[in-house]
C-alpha positions in Angstrom: -46.7 -24.4 43.8 -48.2 -27.6 44.9 -47.5 -30.2 42.3 -49.3 -33.6 42.1 -46.8 -36.5 42.3 -47.6 -39.6 40.3 -45.8 -42.8 39.3 -45.2 -42.8 35.5 -45.9 -46.0 33.6 -42.9 -47.3 31.6 -45.0 -47.0 28.4 -45.1 -43.2 29.0 -41.3 -42.7 29.3 -41.1 -40.7 26.1 -42.9 -37.7 27.8 -39.6 -37.2 29.8 -37.5 -36.4 26.7 -38.1 -32.6 26.9 -37.0 -32.4 30.5 -34.0 -34.7 29.9 -32.9 -32.3 27.2 -33.1 -29.4 29.6 -30.9 -31.4 32.1 -28.4 -32.1 29.3 -28.1 -28.4 28.5 -27.8 -27.6 32.3 -25.1 -30.2 32.8 -23.1 -29.1 29.7 -23.2 -25.6 31.1 -22.4 -26.4 34.7 -19.7 -29.0 33.9 -18.0 -27.4 30.9 -14.7 -28.7 32.2 -15.7 -32.2 31.1 -15.6 -31.1 27.4 -11.8 -31.7 27.6 -12.6 -35.4 27.8 -15.1 -35.4 24.9 -17.9 -33.5 23.4 -21.4 -33.5 24.9 -23.7 -36.0 23.0 -26.4 -34.6 20.8 -29.8 -34.3 22.6 -31.2 -37.1 20.4 -28.4 -39.5 21.1 -28.3 -38.6 24.8 -32.1 -39.2 25.1 -31.8 -42.5 23.1 -29.2 -43.8 25.6 -31.0 -42.6 28.7 -34.4 -43.8 27.5 -32.8 -47.3 27.1 -31.5 -47.1 30.7 -34.8 -46.0 32.0 -36.7 -48.8 30.3 -34.1 -51.3 31.6 -34.2 -50.0 35.1 -38.0 -50.0 35.1 -38.0 -53.7 34.6 -36.6 -53.9 38.2 -39.4 -54.5 40.6 -38.7 -51.6 42.9 -37.7 -49.0 40.3 -40.0 -46.1 39.5 -40.3 -42.8 37.7 -42.1 -40.2 39.8 -43.4 -37.2 38.0 -44.6 -33.8 39.2 -47.5 -32.3 37.3 -49.5 -29.1 37.4 -52.6 -30.2 35.5 -51.3 -31.7 32.3 -48.0 -29.8 32.5 -45.0 -32.0 33.4 -42.9 -30.0 36.0 -40.2 -32.5 36.8 -39.4 -36.1 37.4 -37.3 -38.4 39.6 -36.0 -41.9 38.7 -35.3 -44.1 41.7 -34.0 -47.6 42.1 -33.4 -49.9 45.0 -30.1 -51.9 45.0 -28.4 -54.3 47.4 -26.2 -52.4 49.8 -23.1 -54.4 50.7 -20.4 -52.2 52.1 -18.7 -50.8 55.1 -21.7 -49.2 56.7 -24.8 -50.8 58.3 -27.4 -49.2 56.1 -29.7 -52.2 55.9 -29.8 -54.8 53.1 -30.7 -52.3 50.4 -30.0 -48.7 49.4 -32.0 -46.3 47.3 -30.4 -44.7 44.3 -31.7 -41.4 42.9 -30.7 -41.8 39.3 -32.2 -38.6 37.9 -33.9 -35.6 39.3 -34.9 -32.8 36.9 -37.2 -29.8 37.3 -38.4 -27.8 34.3 -36.4 -24.6 33.9 -39.6 -22.6 34.3 -40.5 -24.4 37.6 -37.1 -24.2 39.4 -37.2 -22.6 42.8 -41.0 -23.3 43.2 -40.7 -26.4 45.5 -41.0 -29.0 42.7 -37.6 -30.6 43.5 -38.5 -30.7 47.2 -41.8 -32.4 46.4 -40.1 -35.0 44.3 -37.4 -35.7 46.8 -40.0 -36.0 49.6 -42.0 -38.5 47.4 -38.8 -40.5 46.6 -37.9 -40.7 50.3 -41.4 -41.8 51.3 -41.4 -44.5 48.6 -38.0 -45.8 49.8 -39.0 -45.7 53.4 -42.1 -47.8 52.6 -39.8 -50.4 51.1 -37.6 -50.4 54.3 -34.7 -48.5 52.7 -32.9 -46.2 55.1 -30.3 -44.5 52.9 -30.4 -43.0 49.4 -27.4 -42.4 47.2 -27.4 -39.3 44.9 -24.8 -38.4 42.3 -24.3 -34.8 41.3 -22.1 -33.8 38.4 -19.1 -31.7 39.4 -19.7 -28.1 38.9 -23.4 -28.3 39.7 -23.1 -26.4 42.9 -26.8 -25.4 43.0 -27.7 -29.1 43.1 -25.2 -29.8 45.9 -26.7 -27.0 48.0 -30.2 -28.3 47.3 -29.4 -31.9 48.4 -27.5 -30.7 51.4 -30.5 -28.6 52.5 -32.6 -31.8 52.1 -30.2 -33.6 54.5 -27.6 -35.2 52.2 -24.0 -35.5 53.3 -20.8 -36.1 51.4 -20.1 -39.8 50.8 -17.8 -40.5 47.9 -16.0 -38.5 45.2 -15.8 -40.0 41.7 -13.2 -38.8 39.3 -12.8 -39.4 35.6 -9.6 -39.2 33.5 -8.5 -40.0 30.0 -6.9 -43.4 29.6 -4.4 -42.5 26.9 -2.5 -39.4 26.1 
């Protein structure tokens, strides 16, 4: 499969809802252990919150939603931002953050994710960014393998725990 990668206008963000819903189902299945901390949000509530984040992020000058299409069919999307990069490593003044990468269930394994990651990397490189951060929900071992095949290495482990009880 050879998807066409485009930048999505913020006014078109609602076309991402279906794929966000697929990602929510995937995450709830792969990270079932997190249910001990609280139930998964409804698809409508989850999309409402993520949509708000996307619209907020897209106000940043270097943020973008890249979409993969086959004709009029949306195969996947990636949301990328560029943030200041203070820290212990000399990565330059800014770092890329891959906020979301989702591929339609029917298009998994067909190179859509690779095409989106390649487009994100090219976009970041054009902006002078040398390093991209990626978060993967614990339990999503397939995503970890994918990103490591693409050249990602372990950086930080984030834990969550209940505050009371």
